[in-house]
C-alpha positions as CSV (number, residue, x, y, z in Angstrom):
1,X,132.5,27.5,-145.1
2,X,132.3,24.0,-146.4
3,X,130.8,22.8,-143.2
4,X,128.0,25.4,-143.4
5,X,127.2,24.5,-147.0
6,X,127.1,20.8,-146.1
7,X,124.9,21.7,-143.2
8,X,122.5,23.5,-145.5
9,X,122.4,20.5,-147.9
10,X,121.5,18.2,-145.0
11,X,118.8,20.6,-143.8
12,X,117.2,20.9,-147.3
13,X,117.4,17.1,-147.7
14,X,115.6,16.6,-144.3
15,X,112.9,19.0,-145.4
16,X,112.2,16.9,-148.5
17,X,112.5,13.4,-146.9
18,X,111.6,12.0,-143.5
19,X,114.5,10.4,-141.7
20,X,112.9,9.1,-138.5
21,X,113.2,5.3,-139.2
22,X,109.7,5.3,-140.9
23,X,109.1,4.1,-144.4
24,X,106.3,4.4,-147.0
25,X,104.0,1.7,-148.4
26,X,106.7,0.7,-150.9
27,X,109.3,0.2,-148.1
28,X,111.3,3.4,-149.0
29,X,112.2,6.6,-147.2
30,X,108.9,8.7,-147.1
31,X,108.6,11.8,-149.1
32,X,107.5,14.5,-146.7
33,X,105.2,16.3,-149.1
34,X,103.1,13.3,-150.1
35,X,103.0,11.2,-146.9
36,X,102.2,11.6,-143.2
37,X,101.0,14.7,-141.3
38,X,97.3,15.7,-141.6
39,X,96.9,14.2,-145.1
40,X,97.4,10.7,-143.6
41,X,95.9,11.4,-140.2
42,X,92.4,12.3,-141.6
43,X,92.0,8.7,-142.9
44,X,93.0,7.4,-139.5
45,X,90.7,9.8,-137.6
46,X,87.8,8.6,-139.9
47,X,88.0,5.0,-138.6
48,X,88.4,6.2,-135.0
49,X,85.2,8.2,-135.4
50,X,83.3,5.1,-136.6
51,X,84.8,2.9,-133.8
52,X,83.9,5.5,-131.1
53,X,80.4,5.8,-132.6
54,X,80.0,2.0,-132.2
55,X,81.6,1.8,-128.8
56,X,79.6,4.5,-127.1
57,X,76.4,3.5,-128.9
58,X,76.9,0.2,-127.0
59,X,78.6,1.3,-123.8
60,X,76.3,4.1,-122.7
61,X,73.2,1.9,-123.3
62,X,74.7,-1.3,-121.9
63,X,73.4,-0.8,-118.3
64,X,69.9,-0.1,-119.8
65,X,70.0,-3.2,-121.9
66,X,71.2,-5.4,-119.0
67,X,68.3,-4.2,-116.8
68,X,65.5,-3.9,-119.4
69,X,66.2,-6.8,-121.7
70,X,68.3,-9.3,-119.7
71,X,66.5,-8.3,-116.4
72,X,69.5,-7.9,-114.1
73,X,69.2,-5.7,-111.0
74,X,71.0,-2.4,-110.7
75,X,74.0,-3.6,-108.7
76,X,74.6,-6.6,-111.0
77,X,74.2,-4.7,-114.2
78,X,76.5,-1.9,-113.0
79,X,79.2,-4.5,-112.1
80,X,78.7,-6.3,-115.4
81,X,79.0,-3.0,-117.4
82,X,82.1,-2.0,-115.4
83,X,83.7,-5.4,-116.0
84,X,83.0,-5.2,-119.8
85,X,84.4,-1.7,-119.9
86,X,87.4,-2.9,-117.8
87,X,88.2,-5.8,-120.2
88,X,87.7,-3.5,-123.2
89,X,90.2,-1.0,-121.9
90,X,92.7,-3.5,-120.6
91,X,92.8,-5.6,-123.7
92,X,94.9,-2.9,-125.5
93,X,97.8,-4.0,-123.3
94,X,97.8,-7.2,-125.4
95,X,97.2,-5.4,-128.6
96,X,99.9,-2.9,-127.9
97,X,102.5,-5.7,-127.4
98,X,101.4,-7.4,-130.6
99,X,101.6,-4.2,-132.6
100,X,105.0,-3.1,-131.3
101,X,106.7,-6.5,-131.2
102,X,105.3,-8.6,-134.0
103,X,102.7,-7.4,-136.4
104,X,103.2,-3.7,-136.8
105,X,100.6,-1.0,-136.3
106,X,98.9,-1.0,-139.6
107,X,98.3,-4.8,-139.8
108,X,97.2,-4.8,-136.2
109,X,94.6,-2.1,-136.8
110,X,93.3,-3.9,-139.9
111,X,93.0,-7.3,-138.2
112,X,91.4,-5.9,-135.0
113,X,88.9,-3.9,-137.1
114,X,87.8,-7.1,-138.9
115,X,87.3,-8.8,-135.5
116,X,85.4,-5.7,-134.3
117,X,83.2,-5.8,-137.4
118,X,82.5,-9.6,-136.8
119,X,81.4,-8.7,-133.2
120,X,79.0,-6.1,-134.5
121,X,77.6,-8.5,-137.0
122,X,77.0,-11.1,-134.3
123,X,75.5,-8.4,-132.1
124,X,73.1,-7.5,-134.9
125,X,72.2,-11.2,-135.4
126,X,71.4,-11.6,-131.6
127,X,68.6,-9.0,-132.0
128,X,67.4,-9.7,-135.6
129,X,67.6,-13.5,-136.1
130,X,64.4,-15.1,-134.6
131,X,66.2,-18.0,-133.0
132,X,68.6,-15.7,-131.2
133,X,66.2,-13.0,-130.1
134,X,65.7,-12.4,-126.3
135,X,62.2,-13.9,-126.4
136,X,60.4,-16.2,-128.7
137,X,57.1,-14.2,-128.9
138,X,56.2,-10.6,-129.3
139,X,54.5,-10.1,-126.0
140,X,56.0,-9.0,-122.7
141,X,59.3,-10.7,-122.1
142,X,60.0,-11.5,-118.4
143,X,62.7,-14.1,-118.9
144,X,65.5,-13.8,-121.5
145,X,66.5,-16.9,-123.4
146,X,69.9,-18.3,-122.5
147,X,71.0,-18.5,-126.2
148,X,70.5,-14.8,-126.5
149,X,72.6,-14.0,-123.4
150,X,75.4,-16.3,-124.7
151,X,75.5,-14.8,-128.2
152,X,75.1,-11.2,-126.8
153,X,78.0,-11.6,-124.4
154,X,80.2,-13.3,-127.0
155,X,79.5,-10.4,-129.4
156,X,80.3,-7.6,-127.0
157,X,83.5,-9.4,-125.8
158,X,84.5,-9.9,-129.5
159,X,84.2,-6.1,-129.7
160,X,86.5,-5.9,-126.6
161,X,89.1,-8.0,-128.4
162,X,88.8,-5.9,-131.5
163,X,89.2,-2.7,-129.4
164,X,92.2,-4.3,-127.8
165,X,94.2,-4.2,-131.1
166,X,92.4,-1.2,-132.5
167,X,92.8,1.5,-129.9
168,X,96.5,1.4,-129.0
169,X,97.7,0.8,-132.6
170,X,95.4,3.3,-134.3
171,X,96.2,6.3,-132.1
172,X,99.9,5.6,-132.1
173,X,99.8,5.0,-135.8
174,X,98.1,8.4,-136.2
175,X,100.8,10.1,-134.1
176,X,103.5,8.3,-136.1
177,X,102.5,10.4,-139.1
178,X,104.2,13.4,-137.6
179,X,108.0,13.7,-137.5
180,X,109.3,14.7,-134.0
181,X,112.5,16.2,-135.5
182,X,110.6,18.6,-137.8
183,X,109.5,21.8,-135.9
184,X,106.3,22.2,-138.0
185,X,105.2,18.6,-137.7
186,X,106.1,18.5,-134.0
187,X,103.6,21.3,-133.3
188,X,101.0,19.7,-135.5
189,X,101.4,16.5,-133.4
190,X,100.5,18.5,-130.2
191,X,97.3,19.6,-131.9
192,X,96.7,16.0,-133.3
193,X,95.9,14.7,-129.8
194,X,93.5,17.5,-129.2
195,X,91.6,17.1,-132.5
196,X,91.8,13.3,-132.3
197,X,89.7,13.6,-129.1
198,X,87.4,16.1,-130.7
199,X,86.7,13.5,-133.5
200,X,86.3,10.9,-130.8
201,X,83.8,13.1,-129.0
202,X,81.9,13.7,-132.2
203,X,81.5,10.0,-132.7
204,X,80.5,9.7,-129.0
205,X,78.0,12.5,-129.4
206,X,76.4,10.8,-132.5
207,X,76.4,7.5,-130.6
208,X,74.5,8.8,-127.6
209,X,72.0,10.8,-129.7
210,X,71.3,9.2,-133.1
211,X,72.1,5.6,-132.1
212,X,70.5,5.7,-128.7
213,X,67.4,7.3,-130.3
214,X,67.2,4.4,-132.8
215,X,67.6,1.9,-130.0
216,X,64.8,3.6,-128.0
217,X,62.3,4.1,-130.9
218,X,63.1,1.6,-133.6
219,X,64.9,-1.2,-131.8
220,X,68.3,-2.5,-130.7
221,X,68.7,-4.5,-133.9
222,X,68.2,-1.5,-136.2
223,X,70.8,0.5,-134.3
224,X,73.2,-2.4,-134.5
225,X,72.8,-2.4,-138.3
226,X,73.8,1.2,-138.5
227,X,76.9,0.6,-136.4
228,X,77.9,-2.4,-138.5
229,X,77.6,-0.4,-141.8
230,X,79.5,2.6,-140.4
231,X,82.3,0.4,-139.2
232,X,82.5,-1.5,-142.6
233,X,82.7,1.8,-144.5
234,X,85.4,3.2,-142.2
235,X,87.6,0.1,-142.7
236,X,87.4,0.7,-146.5
237,X,88.4,4.4,-146.0
238,X,91.3,3.3,-143.8
239,X,92.6,0.9,-146.5
240,X,92.2,3.6,-149.2
241,X,94.6,5.8,-147.2
242,X,97.4,3.2,-147.4
243,X,99.6,5.1,-149.9
244,X,99.7,8.2,-147.7
245,X,100.8,6.5,-144.4
246,X,104.2,6.3,-142.8
247,X,105.0,2.9,-141.3
248,X,107.5,1.6,-138.7
249,X,109.0,-1.8,-138.4
250,X,107.9,-3.9,-135.3
251,X,110.6,-5.0,-132.9
252,X,110.9,-6.5,-129.5
253,X,110.7,-3.5,-127.1
254,X,110.6,-5.5,-123.9
255,X,113.7,-7.6,-124.6
256,X,116.1,-4.6,-124.5
257,X,114.6,-3.6,-121.1
258,X,115.3,-7.1,-119.7
259,X,118.8,-6.9,-121.1
260,X,119.4,-3.6,-119.1
261,X,118.2,-5.3,-115.9
262,X,120.5,-8.3,-116.5
263,X,123.5,-6.2,-117.4
264,X,123.1,-3.9,-114.4
265,X,122.7,-6.8,-112.0
266,X,125.8,-8.6,-113.5
267,X,127.9,-5.4,-113.0
268,X,126.3,-4.3,-109.7
269,X,129.7,-4.3,-107.9
270,X,131.5,-2.2,-110.4
271,X,132.3,1.4,-109.4
272,X,130.5,4.3,-111.2
273,X,132.7,6.1,-113.8
274,X,133.8,9.7,-112.9
275,X,131.7,11.1,-115.7
276,X,128.5,10.0,-117.5
277,X,130.3,10.7,-120.8
278,X,132.3,7.5,-120.0
279,X,129.2,5.4,-120.3
280,X,128.7,3.3,-123.4
281,X,126.5,4.8,-126.2
282,X,125.8,4.0,-129.9
283,X,128.8,5.1,-132.1
284,X,128.1,8.3,-134.1
285,X,128.1,6.3,-137.4
286,X,125.0,4.4,-136.2
287,X,122.9,7.3,-135.0
288,X,120.9,7.9,-138.2
289,X,117.9,5.6,-137.6
290,X,117.2,6.2,-133.9
291,X,116.7,9.0,-131.4
292,X,119.2,8.9,-128.6
293,X,118.4,9.9,-125.1
294,X,120.4,12.0,-122.6
295,X,121.7,10.6,-119.4
296,X,119.7,11.4,-116.2
297,X,120.5,11.0,-112.5
298,X,117.5,8.9,-111.5
299,X,117.7,5.1,-110.9
300,X,121.5,5.4,-111.0
301,X,121.9,1.6,-110.3
302,X,120.8,1.0,-113.9
303,X,123.7,3.0,-115.2
304,X,126.0,0.2,-114.4
305,X,124.5,-1.7,-117.4
306,X,126.3,0.9,-119.6
307,X,129.7,0.7,-117.9
308,X,132.5,-0.6,-120.1
309,X,134.4,-3.4,-118.4
310,X,138.2,-2.7,-118.9
311,X,139.1,-6.4,-118.7
312,X,136.8,-7.2,-121.6
313,X,137.9,-4.5,-124.0
314,X,138.3,-6.0,-127.4
315,X,136.5,-9.1,-126.3
316,X,133.4,-10.2,-128.2
317,X,131.6,-10.5,-124.9
318,X,131.9,-6.7,-124.6
319,X,129.3,-6.3,-127.4
320,X,126.9,-8.8,-125.9
321,X,123.7,-6.7,-125.1
322,X,123.1,-8.9,-122.0
323,X,126.5,-7.6,-120.7
324,X,126.6,-4.1,-122.0
325,X,123.7,-1.7,-122.8
326,X,123.8,1.8,-124.3
327,X,122.8,4.9,-122.3
328,X,119.7,5.2,-124.5
329,X,118.6,1.7,-123.5
330,X,119.2,2.4,-119.9
331,X,117.3,5.7,-120.1
332,X,114.4,3.9,-121.8
333,X,114.2,1.5,-118.8
334,X,114.2,4.5,-116.5
335,X,111.3,6.0,-118.4
336,X,109.2,2.9,-117.7
337,X,110.0,2.9,-114.0
338,X,109.2,6.6,-113.8
339,X,105.8,5.9,-115.3
340,X,104.7,3.4,-112.6
341,X,103.8,6.1,-110.0
342,X,102.1,8.3,-112.6
343,X,100.0,5.3,-113.7
344,X,99.0,4.4,-110.2
345,X,98.1,7.9,-109.2
346,X,95.9,8.2,-112.3
347,X,93.7,5.3,-111.3
348,X,91.3,7.2,-109.0
349,X,90.5,9.5,-112.0
350,X,89.5,6.4,-114.0
351,X,87.4,5.4,-111.0
352,X,85.4,8.7,-111.3
353,X,85.1,8.4,-115.1
354,X,83.5,4.9,-114.7
355,X,80.5,6.4,-112.9
356,X,79.5,8.5,-116.0
357,X,78.5,5.5,-118.1
358,X,76.8,3.6,-115.3
359,X,75.2,5.3,-112.3
360,X,74.9,8.7,-114.0
361,X,72.9,7.3,-116.8
362,X,70.8,5.1,-114.4
363,X,69.9,8.3,-112.5
364,X,68.6,9.8,-115.8
365,X,66.2,6.8,-116.2
366,X,64.3,7.9,-113.1
367,X,64.0,11.5,-114.0
368,X,61.8,13.6,-116.3
369,X,63.2,13.2,-119.8
370,X,60.3,14.8,-121.7
371,X,61.6,17.5,-124.1
372,X,58.4,18.1,-126.1
373,X,54.9,16.5,-126.0
374,X,56.0,13.9,-128.5
375,X,59.7,13.5,-127.7
376,X,61.3,11.9,-124.6
377,X,65.1,12.0,-124.3
378,X,66.7,8.5,-124.2
379,X,68.6,8.1,-120.9
380,X,72.0,7.5,-122.5
381,X,71.7,10.7,-124.7
382,X,72.4,12.9,-121.6
383,X,75.9,11.5,-121.8
384,X,76.3,13.7,-124.9
385,X,76.8,16.7,-122.6
386,X,80.1,15.1,-121.4
387,X,81.2,15.0,-125.1
388,X,80.2,18.6,-125.5
389,X,82.2,19.6,-122.5
390,X,85.2,17.7,-123.8
391,X,84.9,19.2,-127.3
392,X,84.6,22.7,-126.0
393,X,87.5,22.2,-123.6
394,X,89.8,20.8,-126.3
395,X,88.9,23.6,-128.8
396,X,89.4,26.4,-126.2
397,X,92.6,24.8,-125.0
398,X,94.1,24.2,-128.4
399,X,93.1,27.5,-130.1
400,X,93.1,30.0,-127.2
401,X,94.9,28.8,-124.0
402,X,98.0,27.1,-125.7
403,X,98.8,30.0,-128.1
404,X,98.4,32.5,-125.2
405,X,100.7,30.5,-122.9
406,X,103.2,30.0,-125.7
407,X,103.5,33.8,-126.0
408,X,103.7,34.5,-122.3
409,X,105.9,31.6,-121.2
410,X,107.9,31.0,-124.4
411,X,107.2,27.3,-124.0
412,X,106.3,25.3,-127.2
413,X,103.8,23.2,-125.3
414,X,102.3,26.0,-123.3
415,X,101.7,23.9,-120.2
416,X,103.5,20.7,-119.2
417,X,101.7,17.4,-119.7
418,X,101.5,16.5,-116.0
419,X,100.1,19.8,-115.0
420,X,97.3,19.3,-117.6
421,X,96.5,15.9,-116.1
422,X,96.5,17.4,-112.6
423,X,93.9,20.1,-113.7
424,X,91.7,17.3,-115.1
425,X,91.9,15.4,-111.8
426,X,90.8,18.5,-109.9
427,X,87.7,18.8,-112.2
428,X,86.9,15.1,-111.5
429,X,86.8,15.8,-107.8
430,X,84.4,18.7,-108.5
431,X,82.3,16.3,-110.6
432,X,81.9,13.9,-107.7
433,X,80.9,16.7,-105.3
434,X,78.3,18.1,-107.8
435,X,77.0,14.6,-108.4
436,X,76.5,14.0,-104.6
437,X,74.6,17.3,-104.3
438,X,72.3,16.5,-107.3
439,X,71.7,12.9,-106.1
440,X,70.8,14.2,-102.6
441,X,68.3,16.6,-104.2
442,X,66.9,13.7,-106.3
443,X,66.4,11.5,-103.3
444,X,64.7,14.3,-101.4
445,X,62.2,14.8,-104.3
446,X,61.6,11.0,-104.6
447,X,61.0,10.7,-100.8
448,X,58.6,13.7,-100.7
449,X,56.5,12.2,-103.6
450,X,56.5,8.4,-103.3
451,X,53.9,8.0,-106.1
452,X,55.9,9.8,-108.8
453,X,59.4,9.5,-107.3
454,X,61.9,11.7,-109.0
455,X,60.1,11.8,-112.4
456,X,59.0,15.3,-111.6
457,X,62.7,16.4,-111.6
458,X,64.2,17.4,-114.9
459,X,67.0,15.2,-116.2
460,X,69.0,18.4,-117.0
461,X,69.8,18.6,-113.2
462,X,72.5,16.1,-114.3
463,X,73.9,18.5,-116.9
464,X,76.5,20.1,-114.5
465,X,78.1,16.7,-113.6
466,X,78.2,15.5,-117.2
467,X,79.7,18.8,-118.4
468,X,82.3,18.9,-115.6
469,X,83.4,15.3,-116.2
470,X,83.7,16.3,-119.9
471,X,86.0,19.2,-119.0
472,X,88.0,16.8,-116.8
473,X,88.4,14.5,-119.8
474,X,89.5,17.4,-122.0
475,X,92.4,18.0,-119.6
476,X,93.2,14.6,-118.0
477,X,92.3,12.1,-120.7
478,X,94.0,14.0,-123.5
479,X,97.0,14.7,-121.2
480,X,97.3,11.0,-120.4
481,X,97.2,10.0,-124.1
482,X,100.0,12.5,-124.9
483,X,102.0,11.5,-121.8
484,X,101.9,7.8,-122.4
485,X,102.6,8.2,-126.2
486,X,105.4,10.8,-125.7
487,X,107.2,9.5,-122.6
488,X,107.5,5.8,-123.5
489,X,110.5,4.5,-125.6
490,X,109.9,5.2,-129.3
491,X,109.6,1.5,-130.0
492,X,106.8,1.0,-127.4
493,X,104.3,3.7,-128.5
494,X,101.4,1.3,-129.1
495,X,102.0,-0.1,-125.6
496,X,102.1,3.4,-124.3
497,X,98.6,4.2,-125.6
498,X,97.5,0.8,-124.1
499,X,98.9,2.0,-120.7
500,X,96.7,5.1,-121.0
501,X,93.6,3.0,-121.8
502,X,94.4,0.7,-118.9
503,X,93.9,3.6,-116.6
504,X,90.3,3.7,-117.6
505,X,90.0,-0.1,-117.6
506,X,91.6,-0.5,-114.2
507,X,89.3,2.3,-113.0
508,X,86.3,0.3,-114.1
509,X,87.5,-2.8,-112.3
510,X,88.3,-0.7,-109.2
511,X,84.7,0.7,-109.4
512,X,83.2,-2.9,-109.4
513,X,85.5,-3.9,-106.6
514,X,84.7,-0.8,-104.6
515,X,80.9,-1.3,-105.1
516,X,81.3,-4.8,-103.7
517,X,83.3,-3.6,-100.7
518,X,81.0,-0.7,-99.9
519,X,78.0,-2.9,-100.3
520,X,79.3,-5.4,-97.7
521,X,80.6,-2.8,-95.3
522,X,77.5,-0.7,-95.2
523,X,75.3,-3.8,-94.6
524,X,77.4,-4.8,-91.6
525,X,77.6,-1.2,-90.2
526,X,74.1,0.1,-90.7
527,X,72.2,-3.0,-91.8
528,X,71.3,-1.3,-95.1
529,X,73.4,-1.2,-98.3
530,X,74.2,2.0,-100.1
531,X,73.2,0.0,-103.3
532,X,69.6,-1.2,-103.1
533,X,67.7,-3.0,-105.8
534,X,66.6,0.4,-107.1
535,X,68.3,3.8,-106.9
536,X,65.6,5.5,-104.8
537,X,66.5,3.1,-102.0
538,X,70.2,3.6,-102.5
539,X,72.6,6.2,-101.2
540,X,74.7,7.1,-104.3
541,X,75.3,10.6,-102.8
542,X,77.4,9.0,-100.1
543,X,79.2,6.9,-102.6
544,X,80.0,10.0,-104.8
545,X,81.4,11.8,-101.7
546,X,83.5,8.8,-100.9
547,X,85.0,8.9,-104.5
548,X,85.6,12.7,-104.1
549,X,87.5,12.0,-100.9
550,X,89.6,9.2,-102.4
551,X,90.4,11.3,-105.5
552,X,91.3,14.4,-103.4
553,X,93.7,12.4,-101.3
554,X,95.2,10.9,-104.4
555,X,95.7,14.3,-106.0
556,X,98.0,15.3,-103.1
557,X,100.1,12.2,-103.8
558,X,100.0,12.9,-107.6
559,X,101.3,16.5,-107.1
560,X,104.2,15.2,-105.1
561,X,105.0,12.5,-107.7
562,X,104.6,14.9,-110.7
563,X,106.8,17.6,-109.0
564,X,109.7,15.1,-108.9
565,X,109.2,13.7,-112.4
566,X,111.9,14.0,-115.0
567,X,110.7,14.1,-118.7
568,X,112.3,12.2,-121.6
569,X,115.3,14.2,-122.9
570,X,116.3,13.6,-126.5
571,X,119.7,14.3,-127.9
572,X,119.2,16.9,-130.7
573,X,121.5,16.7,-133.7
574,X,122.3,20.1,-135.2
575,X,122.8,20.0,-138.9
576,X,125.4,22.7,-139.1
577,X,127.9,21.1,-136.7
578,X,126.6,17.6,-136.7
579,X,126.9,17.5,-133.0
580,X,124.6,16.0,-130.4
581,X,123.4,18.0,-127.4
582,X,120.8,17.6,-124.7
583,X,118.3,20.4,-124.5
584,X,115.4,20.3,-122.2
585,X,112.1,21.8,-123.3
586,X,108.5,21.4,-122.0
587,X,107.8,18.7,-124.5
588,X,110.4,16.3,-123.2
589,X,112.5,17.7,-120.4
590,X,110.5,20.3,-118.5
591,X,109.5,19.8,-114.9
592,X,105.8,19.5,-114.1
């Protein structure tokens, strides 16, 4: 009876306070009712909205700016745009390490937002300050001044650096506001990733409509001013939310992984124990401030790091982390190794996504964009359909599909993370096939009317491919975010979000590399490149079909890898009996 009463007291206490190793702005244990969850996340989502507004206002028009203002040809501008996007989405790997190991997530977001803001200010100056403008006069500009190019590229790469700290830290900081051990907050966290992306898409949508409209009708400098003001206001909002946040101390997440490798190598010749229960784990008295992981059978050679050496019992060396690791540390290392094949098989999806901000938009430039007699749709605005597709998918998925699947399957998540990613990959294949069909049609129209080209063909022929890539993002991108946040060790969550972003970054670099390879091969084989100086002389339809074939082949590999994947399995402490047990659910332990 006394145990039950004590269990109830612990349960009531955990309802009032948050015991997940986080702390409030005063460094104390957070009070659940006044910190975290949606009350804190709304401040965080606000700055994400402004950052995505700025990013997509720049990214979707970058290829247009490079061709129209800096006068690069199509192939060079596509490669330059892909490289910038690649750097922007790979920089978070650096930012993630800084946030997790040294600075902490809140300071990293604040510092990187300031760098981002400085980049936007410099970008505004490159278009507004007379000595930095593309041309000295107001007439036709055929040659861009070198000083403008230098300042412009410094500005956009400062934005890349800012994004590098902003993206991984902000999203993981937002997810940190929800307690994994609290059933209500755990469900809210699953919705957080969906609505995070809805806000992201809202910023994107405004970026490719309002900002692109201002770029097209008022000027690039005026649009940059709007972006700079929006970012400055959002930074202030983020700071105002400081009392409501839950914080976590930074540590060195990579050092324990290295210790596991060293310890397992040192004890490689020791025999395995007869039972996993004999492996070393944190004593019960120390289990309060960390989530412990259950033992799994994969990568068994690493288990030797947790074997207790009998001859060293009672010796100080026995407690040396370079000689003895806990089961949790070993399992964290296994999680990272398990992620490698998932990351690699996600890259072709990033390759498909890269086309939506380069060649898709360039196709729109050569089509009929007139909506009314007085209004012509800016080329980048058509990208808004991708955002609409993603917002619609996320809303339907979160409000209809998941509740329905929860009732029918009894699973808290509804559908496993890796299945969700696989569905998105399938839609990306469909996107490339649709894109090839539409481009074939556009080339036929252009060939039949050399005088007008494809300007007689409505830009809304591109709507299906933009909508489909948006649906693919709603499944795969959101799934990748959740996967890389949820399945990394708890101390590496900023780095986990960086790994998700690196899928898109590496996809952009792969796109640039593939363009170069295909360009050289097609010239050697047929004497004519698939990428001519203008799109009407190119064969993007063939390129899209090549991407569809690559992604379809990769999907087969992904299904094989995902079917063998073992999710993170956390030991759950029951308040009534204060015992630890390993229970597998679709959030952590279900099979894909």
